[in-house]
N, C-alpha and C positions, 0 to 999 in steps of 0.2 A: 411240433409245428411243421414238419417236413411236408405234410399234405397241403398246407396253405402258403407255401412259398412260391414266389415267381421263379420259374425254372430258368437258369442262366443258359442262353443259347449262344451269346457272343458278348463280350465286354472288353473295355479298355479304359486306361486313365489318360486323359488329355493333358499334355504339358506339365509343368511344375508351377504351382501357386497361381494358376489362371482363374479368372472369374467368369461365370456364365450366368445368364438369366433367361427370362421366359422366351424371348424372340430369337435366341442363339441357336435354335434347333429347327431343321426342316428336312422333310423326306420327300424325294421326287426323283424321276428319271431325268436328271438334269442334263446328262450327256446325249439324250435323244437316241438311246441305243435301240429302242423299239421292242426290246424284250419284255417290257412291262415289269422289269426288276428295278425297285427303288434304290437310290443312293442316299446316304445320310450326310447331310451338310451341316457343319457345326462352325459357328463363329464365336470368338471370345472377345472379352473386353481388352485383352492384350493385343488384339489386332490379328490374330492367327485365324486363317480360313482353312478348314480341313474337310475333305470329302472322302467317305468311306464306302466300301462295297463289302459288307460283312459276309463271311462264309462260316458254316458251322464248324466248331472245334470240339475235340474230345475233352471231357472233364479233366482239368489239370494242366492242359496245354495252353501255350501263349497264343496270342493273336498273331496271325501270319503278316509279315511286312507288306505283302501285296494287297492286303485289305485296305491299306491307306492309299487311295488313288492320287490324292493331291494335298499338299500342305504348302500354304503361301502366307507370308506375313505382310499384311497391308498397311502397317505402321500407324494405323488409326483404330481406335476402339470400334468394334462391330456391335451395333445395337440390335440389328435384326437382319435375317436372311429370309428371302422368299424366292420361289421359282414360279414363273409364269411367261406369258407370251409378251415380252416387253420390247421386242425390236420389230420395227415396221418392215413390211415386205416379206415376212416369214412367220409361219405359225409354230416354229420350233420353240422349245423351252429355253429360257435364259435365267441366269441367276442375278437377283437384285440384292445388293449389300448396302445397308444403311449405316452411315457413319454419323458423327455428331453434326458435322457441317457439310456432308457430301452424300450423294446418292450415286452409286456406280452400278452398272449393268454389265455383266460378263457373259461370254459364251464359253461353255465348258465342252472341250473336244478331246477325244482320245485317238492315239495313233497305234496301229497294229504293231506289236513287238515281234521281232525276228529271233529273240533269244529267250532263255528261260526266265528272265527278269519280268516278263509280262508286258502289258500295254503301258504306253506313256500318256499321261494326261496333262493338259495345260489349260489355262484360262486366257481369254482375250478380252480386253476392255472394249466394249462397243460404244458406249458413251457414258458421261457423267454429268451430274448437275451439282454445281456449288450452291449451297443453301445460305440464305441471308440470315436465317434464324436457327437456333439450336434445335435439332430434331429430337423427338421422343419415341415415336413409333410410326408404323405405316400399315396400310392395307392396299389391296389391289383387286381389280376386277373389270368387267366390261361396263365401265361407267356409261350412262346414257344409252344403253342397249347396243353398243357397237358390237360387231361380229369379228371373231378371229383374232382379236388382240386385247390385251389387258392394259389398263391405265393405273397409275400409282397415286395414292393420296398420302401424304406425310403430315403428321400432326407435330407441331412445334411445341416447345416448353411454355410458350406464352399464349397458346390457344389458337394458333392459326392453322387452317387446313390448306396445304399447298398441293395443287393437283397437276400432274405431269402427263401429257399425252405423248408417251414414249420419249422421243428425243427432244420434245419441246415443252416448255413451261406454259401451262393453260392459264391459271388464275389462282388467287389465294383469298381465303375468307376467314374472318375472325369469328369464333364461336361466341354467341352472347352470353354474358354473365359468367365468363371463364375465370377460374382461379387456379386450378391444378389439372394437368392432363390425366386422362383415364384410358382404359383400353378402347380400341377403335376397331370396327369391323364393318364390312360392306355386304349388303343384301341385294343380290342380282334380281331377285323376284320383284321387289318393291323399288329397286333403283335408289337406295337410300343408304346413308351412313348412320351407324349406331354407335353411341358411346355412353359412358357413365360419367356424369359431371361431379365436381366436388360438392354439389348439393345432395349427393347420394340419390340421383335420378337418372334413369335410363332415358336417353333422348334420342330421337330419330330426325334426321335432316335429309330431305329430298335432294338428289343431285341437281334436278332442274332448278330448285330454289337456290341452291348454292351458285349455280351458273349465272342466274339472272340477278343475284343480289349485288349490293354495291361492292365494288372492288376494294379489297382490304388495302391495297397500295394507295388508294385515293380516299381512305377513310377520313383522314384528317381534313382534307379539302371539303368533303361533302358535309362534314359537321359545321362548317362555316356557311354553307349554302343550304337551300332547301333540299328536302329529301326526294325531290322529283327526279333526280338524275339516276336513281337506281332503287330497286326494291329492297325492303328491309328483310334481313335473314330471320325467318320464323321457323320454330321447331314444328315438325309434323305431329308427333305425339310424345308424351311424357309419362313415365311411370316411376313413382317414388318407391325405392326398395329399402330405404332406411339404413344402408350401410355401403361401404366402399366396395367396389368390384375388383376382383383379380384378373379376370379375363372374360372375353365375349367370343362366342362362336356361333355362326349361322350355318345351319345344315338343311338339306332337303334330299331325302333319300327316295322320294318317289314323285310322281307328277303333281302331288297335292301341294298344299301350302308349306312354306319353309317355316323353320322354328328357330327362335333366337334363344340361345342358352347364355345365361349370365352366372358366373361363379362369384358369389360374395364371400365375405369373411366368415359367415356362419350359416348361410343359406345358399341354395342351389335353385335357380329360377329357369323356367321354360316359358317363353312368351310366344304369342302369335304375331303375325305380321303387323297387326294394328296396335300392338302394345298390350293386349289383354293377357293375363296370366293363364297359361295352359295348365301348369302345375308348379309347385315349389316343394322343396325338401329342406327340412331344418337339419343341419349337420351337427352332430355331437362331437366334432373334432375341428381342428384348424386346417382347412385345405391348402394345398400348395399349387396345383395345376389340374386341368382336366381337359378332355376332348371327347365329343360325341363321335362315334366311330361307325355305327351301322344300325339298321332297322331289321331285327330278327323277325319280329311279328308285326303284322299290319296295324298301324296306328301307334306303335311304340318305338322308342329310340333308346339304344344302349349307350351308356356314357361311362368313361373311365374317370375316376376322381382320386388323386393322390393326396395324402395329408402329411403333416409334420411328424406323425407317428411312424413313418416308413410303411404305410399300409396303402395298397392300391385296391380300391373298391370298384366293383362293376355293378352298375345300376341299370335296370330296365324301367325307364321313367323314374318312379320314386321307390322301386322295390330293389333292395340289395340282393344280387344274384350270386356274388362271389367276392371273397376278400383274400388278398395274398400279401405276403411280407416282401419288402424290397430291401436291398442292402443299404440304401441311402435315401435321402430326402430329395425327390425330383423337383426341379423348377419348371421342367417342360416335359410333356409326354406326347408321343405321336404313334400312329399305327401304320406299318409299312408292309409291303409285299416283297419277299426276298426269294432267292433260288429254292424252289420246290417247297416253300413254306409261305403261307399267306396269313395276314393278321398278326405280325410280330409286333410286340409292344416295345417302343424305343423310348427310353427315359434318359434325361440328362440332369445331373445334380449341379449345384452352384460351384463345386470344386472340381468339376470336370470328370465325373465318373459317368461314362457312356455305356449303356447296357441295352442289349436286345434280348428280350425274355419272352416266354410263353406261359400260359396258365395250364394247369393240370398237374398230374402226378407221375413220378417215375416208378416203374414196377420194382418191387423188392425181390432181389435174387437170393435172399437168405432162406435156407430151408432148415427147419429144426431137426437136429439128429434124432434118430430112433433111440428110444429109451429101452434098456434091457428089461425084460419082463421079470418080475420077482415076486415072490409070495408076500402077501400082506401080513405084517405082524400087528394084530389087533391090540395087543397089550401095549406095545410101544406107541401106537397111535392114540389110544386112550390116555396114556400118560402125557403125551405131548399136547393133546386137546385140553386136558386139565390145566397144564402149565400156561398155555396160551389164554384160556379163559380167566385164569388168575391174574395175568398181566393186564388183560382187558379191563377187569373189575377195578384193579388198582389205578389204571389210567383214567377211568371214568369217575373215580371218586374225587380226584384233584379237580379244582376249578381253574387252574392256571391255563391260559391260552398258549403260552410258550412252552416248549418241551423242556425237560430237565436240563439239557445241555446249555440252554440259553438263560437259565435262572441267574447265573453269574453275569451280570450286565457288562456290556463292553464299556459303557459310560455310565457313571453314577453321579447323582447330584444330591448334595446335602445342604441343609439350611440350619444355621445357628442363629437363634434369636438372643439379642443382648438381654441380660437380666435387669438392666437399669435403662431408664429413659435417657434420651439424648440431653446433654447439658444445654446445647443450643438447639432449639426445635428447628426441624427441617420442613415443617408443614408449609405448603404453598396453596394459595387460592382456596383456603378453607372457608366453608360457609358457616362454621360454628360460631356462634355469637360470644363464646367464652373469651376471657382475656387472652389467655395463652393456650394454644392447642399443642399438646406434647407429641413427640414422635419417637420411634423406637427403631434401632438399627438391626438390620438382618444381614448376615453375612452368608453368601451362597457360594459354594465350592463345587466345581465340575472336575471330575477325575476321569481320565480316559485310559483304558487298557490297550486299545488299538487306535489306529488312525481314524479320527472323526473328522469328516469333511463337512464344511459349511455349518457348524454348530450354531444354533440360535436358542437363546434362553428367553422365556416369557414367564413373568411373575404375575400371578392373579390373586387378588384379594377381593372379597365380596363387598360391593358398595353398601353403605357410604364410606367404607375404608378406601384408601388410595396409597399408592407408592410414588416415590419421587421419580422412578424410571421403571417401566414395566417390560421393555424389550432391549435385548443385548444381542449383538452379532459379533462372533469371534472369527479369528482365522482358523485354519485347519489345525486340529490338535494332533500332536505327535503321540505315539505310544508312551505310556507311563508319564503323561504330563498332566497339568491341571491349570485351571483358570479360577480366579476369585473375583466376585463383585460385591460391592457394598451398597445397600440402599436403605431407605427409611420408610416406615409405614405410619400413617397418621389418619385421623378422622376428618374426612373432607366434607360430607354432607351433615346437615343439622338434624340428625336423628341417630338413634343407637343402632349399631349393626346387629343383624340376627345371628352372626357367627363370627368368632374371633380366630379364623383360620385362613391360611393362605396355601397356595400351590405354586411349585416351581416346575416348569415343563421344558425339557431340552430336546430339541429335534435336530437330527443329524443324519448324514449318510455314511454307511460303512464303505470301504474301498470297493466292494462289488457293486455299488450304486443303489443298494437297497436302503430305503429310508427307515429310520428307527426313532423311537421316542423313549425318553427316560424321565421319571417325575418323582417328586417327593412333596410332602406336606409339612407345614409347620404351624404351631399354635402361637397365638399372641396373648400376652398377659392382660388381666382385666384392668390393670391400672392404666392402660393406654386409653381407655374411654371414660374412666371415672377416677375419683380421688376420694380420700376420707372425708366424711361430713358428719354433722350432728345427727344422731338417731332421732327418728320421729315417732311419737306415740300413736298418733291417729293416722289412718290410711284407709283407702276405699277398697283396696284388694289385699286379702291375706291368704297365705298358704301355710300349712303345717306339715312338715316332713318328719315322720317317725323313724327312729332307729332302734337297734337292739343293743346299743352300747351307751354308757353314760356320756353326757355332753363333754366336748373337748373345749378347752379354753381357746378363745379367738386369737390370743397371743400365739398360740402354737400353730393353728391352721391359717391365720391371716396375719402373719408378721409384718407384711408390707402395708397393712391398713390400720393396724393398732399401734398406739404409743406404748413402748415397752414399760414406761413408768406406771401404767395402770395396773400391771401385773395380772393375776388370775381373776381379778374382780370384774373384768369387762365382760358383761354378758349381752351387751347391745352394741351393734356396729352399724354405722351409717355410710352409704355409698352415695356420693354426689356425682351424677353423670355430667359430661361436658355439655349436654344439651339442655341442662337445667333441672331435670327430674331427679328425684331422690328415692332411694330404696333402703329399708331398714331390715337388719338381720338380728334376731333375738334368740338366745339360747335359754332353755328352760333350766331352772335350778333344781326342780324336784322331779321332773319326768325326762325321758330320752327324746325330747322333741326340739326341733328348730322351727322358727317362724320367720317367713320372708313377707314383707308387706310393703306396699307402694300405692301411690295414687293412680298409676297406669298399669294395666295388666301386663303389657309387653315388657315393662321394665323388670318384672320379676324373673324373667328367663335367664339372663346372663348371671345374676347373682345366685339363683338356684342351682344352675348348672355348675358354677364354680364351687359352690358349697358341697355338693355331692362329690364332685371330682376330688376336692381336697381331703375330704373325709375318707374316701376310698384310698387315696394315696397314703394318708397317715396310718391307717390301720394295715395297709400292705407292708409298710416298713416295719411294723410291729409283728409281722408274721401272723396276723389275725385274719383267718380265711372265712369266718362265718359272719362277717359284718354285712348287714342288710339294711337298705333304706326302703321304706314303704310309704304309701300315701293313702290315708283312709278318709280323707275329706270329700267334698263335693267337686266334681269337675266344673270349672267355671264356664259352662257352655253359653250362658246368656251374655256374659261380657265378651266372650269369643264372637258371638254372632253379631254384636254391635260393631266390632272391627270389620267383619265381613261386609256388613251393610254399608259402612262408611267407604270401603274400597270399591264396592260395586257401584255406589253412587257416583264416585269420581270417574269410573269407567263410562257410566251413562252420560255424564257431563261431557267427557271427551268425545263421545260419538256426536252429541248435539253440536259441540263446537266445530266438528269436522263438517257436518252438514251445513252449518251456517256459513263457514268459510267457503265451501264450495258454491253456495248460492251467491255470496257477495263476489266471489271471483268471476263467476259467469256474468253477473251484472256489470262488473268493472270492465271486462273484455268487450261487452256489447256497447258500452258507452265509448270506449276507445275506438271501436269500429265506426260509430257514428261521427265521432269528432274527426277521424281520419278521413272520412268521406267528405266532410264539410271542408276540410283544409285542402284536399285535392281538387275540389271543384274550381273550375276557372272562373265562375261567376260568384263573387262573394255573397254569402248568405249569413243571417244572424245564427248564432250558436244556440239560441233558445235555452239558455241556462245549463247547457250540456257540461260546460266547465265547472260550474258549481256542483252539479250532481256527481261529476267525476271526483272532485275533491272530497265531497262528503262520503262517497263510497270508499275512497282510499282510506279515509280515517276510520271507517267502520271495519275495513279489512285489517288494519294495523291493531285496532282494539281487540278484535276477536283473536288475532294471532297472539297478542300478549295474554289474553285470558286463557287460551289454550295452553300456552306455555307455562303459566302459573298453575293451571290444573294438572298439567303433566308432572310438575315438581311435587305437588301435593299427592298425586297418585303414587309417585315413587316412594314418598315417605310412608303413605298408607300401607303400601305393599311391604316395606321393611318392617313396620309394626305388626302386620298380619303374619309374616314369616316368624317373627319373634314369638308371638302368641301361639302359633302353630307348633313351634319347637316345644314350648312349655306344655301345651296340651298333650303332645306325644309323650313327653317325659312323664306327666302325671298318669296317663293311661298305663304306660309300661310299669311304673311303680305300683299302681293300683291293682293290675292284673298279673303282676310278676311275669312279664313277658320275656321270652328268650331274645337272644341277639338277632336271630333270623326273623322273628316276629316284629321286632322294633324296626328292622330294615324294611318290612312290608309296610308298616305304618308310615315311615318316612317317605316311601316311594308313592303312597297314596295321597298324603297330604302336602308333600313338598315336591310336586313333579316338575316345576318350572324354576330355572334360575332367574329368568326375567319374565315380566309380565307385558303383554302386547294386546292390542285391540283385536288382532286376528285370532289369537289363542290366549285365553285368559285363565286366571287361577280357578275361578268358580266353575266353569264348565268342565275343566280338566279333572278337578277333584271330584266333582259330582259323578263323572263317568267312572272314576276309579272306585269310589265308595259303592256305587250302584253294582259294579262288577263283584265286589267282595260280598255284598248282600245277596247277590244272585248265585254265588258259588259256595265259598267255604262257610259263610254265615247264614245260608238259606235255611228256612224251616221245613221245606217240603220240596219234592220233586217238581211241583207246580211252579214254584218260583224259579227253579233252575231252567225251566223251559222258556221263561220270558226272554225276549231278544232286546238287546240294547241298540240304540241308535248308532249307526256307523259314522255319523258326521257330528263333529263338535261345533256348536254355534253358541253365541252369547245368549244367555237366558233372559227372560223378561224381568224376573226377579229372583230372590235367593231363597224363596220359601221351600222349594223342592230340596235344595241342597241342605238347608238347615234341618229338614225333616229327616233326610237320609243320615246326616251325622248323628242326630239324636237316636235314630233307630240302630245305627251302628254301635253306639256305646251301649245301648240296651241289650243287643245280641251278645256283646262281650260280657256284660253282667250276668247273662243267663248261661254262660259257660261256652260260648262260642270260641272256636279256635282259628287263628289266623294262619292260613296255609294256601300256597299257590297250587298244590296238587289237585287233580280233578276229583280224587276220591275223598277229599277232606269233608265234604258235605254229609257224607254217609257215616263218618266216624261218630262214635258216641260222645256226647258232651262231657267235658272235664268237669269235675266237681271242685269248686273252689274251697280252699281251706277256711274253716271258720264260718261257713255258710254264706249265703248271698241273699239279700233282700232286694228283689227286683221290682220294677215298675210294671204294672199290668200293660201288656203289649197292645191290647185292643185300644186302651185309652191313649197310649203313646202315639200309635199310628194315625189317630184321628187328628192329633194336634200338629200343626205346622210350626208354630212359634212357641218356645217355652217361656211362659211368663215368669218374670223375677228370677229367683234362684231356686225355684222348686224342682227344676230338672236336675236332680242329683242322683248319683249312682254310688251306693255304699257297698263296700266289699267286706264289712265286718258286722253286718246286720244292724247298722245304725247310721243316722244322718247327723253329721256334725256341722254346726253353723259357723265355725271358724271365727268366733268372737270372744272366746275365752282366752285369757292370757296363758302363755305356756308356763 
């Protein structure tokens, strides 16, 4: 970064623990030397006034004592320093110092020294004004078009502009609608004062209007009389900028119109004399100060803007021309001319770091030494090349972002889930209508090997699950220390969760200031959301999972849901969810099958997942490596499409409610304006039932808001059910096609792209785009399909027919041997032949249909279609 640093020409530290702000820095030829060389004047909140005459020093050398011309303690905080023609009878420059309750004007003079100590400088008080109100800031200029002298305007903390004609007080005026003081500047071209009010508006007041307005000292008297004794203070023009302003600067570098520059908290504005925006620049950082300094090209103005990232940016209008690094955050920046060097950047920080710097680069004096010529050993080079290529191949194989040395984490987080439910439930504000909602304790431990600064722990579970506390903030962790927190997880929403998993994320800073993140996941038991119930014989939805091993007794794999007294005779198991639905699990006595059945498709997911997981764990403990689960039934696409339609219908309802609410809100505001006009009218007029119309519109707005809120809750539940059904379909497809882990990951990324569903980006359009991409790439039939271009913009579709058609076609392509892969050459690979043959659906018929009637859209992987109605 040496190329983009502000080069240090001269710098010093002012005092000890002194504070400075925006108005504490000024550069000018304050001693009237006539050489054109500026001096640096600095005032502090501790009351110290210093004047410097910087001279260049060699790198590493300290500032010479003779650079400090003057240092005086004025015993009162210095708010602002300015240099101008403030004394009558002379056009020499004088120094104005603004205190909280006083304005002092000094003459700075130097006496030729006769010894090596140099010249002697002193200040002489020319006059002072004691202020009746606490000052905030000031500006100066030739108010009213006077020649050869400058007048001073001081803004008080309560919004009064106090104007001084040098040694005498002229008048004071209160700004209308004042709340808090803002930056103040004077435009000599339009003879007006420009400020930014607390309403976030740039306001301009003519000096003539201020002069002829009612005197602020007599304001209370005029309020008791008629307003004929003085004119009302009116604003010349107003511009709403929508944010508070840090500073205002008015410049004119040619004979043309002047420009008003306003530095906001996030934007930079350039205005014309009449308040129209000439240009504006949106800043992607937080600025601290600025100054327009010159016009390099006709019609443009160069500006320096410093920010809180210690960066000084140089703009030509809105174009960034240069950026340089500063050693501190400046609160004030000026451009000065010193001995043999013009355009020096002078910056002052809030803790007193005063620096004079320039932009550019220093030449590098380093010269690389000559390398002795030697003969090339090609055998050694080939061996070294092979070794390096081997290292590169090994590095590209690993998917880890962090290098090997950082795999041993500085901070580790572990989560321990209690095997038993809490004796006393910790569930709070649960919407579940069940009598008692259980909770489960999770113990989270953070261990640190190094010093971890500002560690924060966030615990995330997927709604409708919730935790008693999800954010924890700790003090700095010492090396080899640990912190432990305990929380409870419970079901808050009145629907079954699509996942029983959670994540713990710890963010912290290492001593070097680099932020780091460590995380871990934990799984929650099924009994958190359901409890044992009576098995049900009849159900609307049934699935059969085939295995290659004899059925295992439910007492062995579901000991927490089966009464031990039943022994090995239990081949039916009921799961009663807290939301009221029921799922039954059956084990066949004669075949190697398990059946899961329920009245709701989404309720099959958690039980099916838990069954397969427990079977895999059981055979893993017995060192059985050839255990396999398969699915040979029909993919329940029709039932899945019904859930998609239900979710999409609620999204359409939400859009309609939003439009209706917008219309009623516009109507409500229009009626309010009419009523306000009637009430402000001096001559009373009948309301013509506007009050009744207002009340009726208000009730409609409230009713629509309630309906939209209820629709939002229903849409949340529908999305949770859709995610559960999507998980189930993904699992059935993976068991049906015997997909690998990477292919299952592609399926999940395709059908579960969103953690939350919004109106701007919904599940339907996202999944449709992902499925269309797979059909165009790895599952395409020909190069013609690969040449098709997809829309680059996602928008809410009119209906779900295209999505359902693409999902159906997606399953058909898989049934015909398509391979899921994200590599570009996957479409040209030969189709894999499925074991046992594959009876596919004619693609021409399939692509013509958009909605699959009944359960006829089935995809068999063993040459047959099973109706799932036979008992296992």
